[in-house]
Residue, then its C-alpha position, 0 to 999 in steps of 0.5 A: m382578257t377582260l374577264i381576267v383583268l376583272i378577276v385579278a384586279t378585284l382580287v388585288f384590291r381585296l387583298l389590299g383590304a385584307v392584308l394591308h387593312l385598307a378600309r377602302f377595300a374592306t369588302w368584296r363588293v367595293s373591291a369588285a367595283h374597283g376591279l370593274a373600273v380597272m377593266l373599263v379603263m382598259t376596254a375604253s382605251a381601245h376606243f381611242v387607239p389609232p388604227g395603226v396600232t395592231f397589238m391591241p384592238n383599236h378604234a377601227d376595230m371597234v367601229a367594225m363591231v358596230p352593227p350596220f343599223v347604228p348611225f355614226p359608228a365612229f362617233v358611237v365608239y368614241l361616245t361609248g369609250v367616254l361613257e366607260l371611262a365615266g362609269a369607271v370614275g363613278l364606280v370608285l367614288p362612293a357617292t356615285r357608285r350606285a348610279a354608275g353601276i346602274c348606268l353601266a349595266l344599261l350600257f352593257v346591255l346596249m353594247l351587247p348587239a355590237n358583240v353579237h355583230a362582231a362574232l357573227a360578222g367575223t370581225t377581228l380585234g387586234g388581229e384576233p377573232a372576236t370573242p365567240l358568242w358562247q363565251r361573250v354572252p355569259e361574260q356580258i351577263l357577268y359584267i351586268g351582274v357585277a355592275l349591279w352588285a357593285a352598285g348595291v342594287l342586288e344586295r339591297r333587293a336581297a335584303r328586302t326580300a329576306p325574312v325578318s329575324g325571329a319571324s316565322p315563315a309564311l305558310 
């Protein structure tokens, strides 16, 4: 579901840029930053949903995902929810987009053990089994890549390594 939200939101923002000529969404990179922000608001909301709610993952489900070696799992779930929301805000603000994307990529790396634990422990989220590892690990890598691309990290690195126009290739 999260991947679908990311893709659909990114496409909607890019269409707004292309069709309505909204300058804010003039590029795929910025549209992806906003799409990732929408996805993060959705995923962060689960961190705060009371345990009685069963139509979506709730706080208790998220706590069950936390590996046993992590202290204070309920607090960690609240903290990661707040960090996801802060990252979403940071992505939509041009001045903080780079820092937010880098921090979110680190957060996605740090949260991967929870996803691995949930899949291996048979944790349910909203009554459904956790995403299997064969799907979740590539998704997590994609989210890391989108966060870094939205931050401009991957784009700038590629620009630095590209040959200078008119220069002959090194032999």
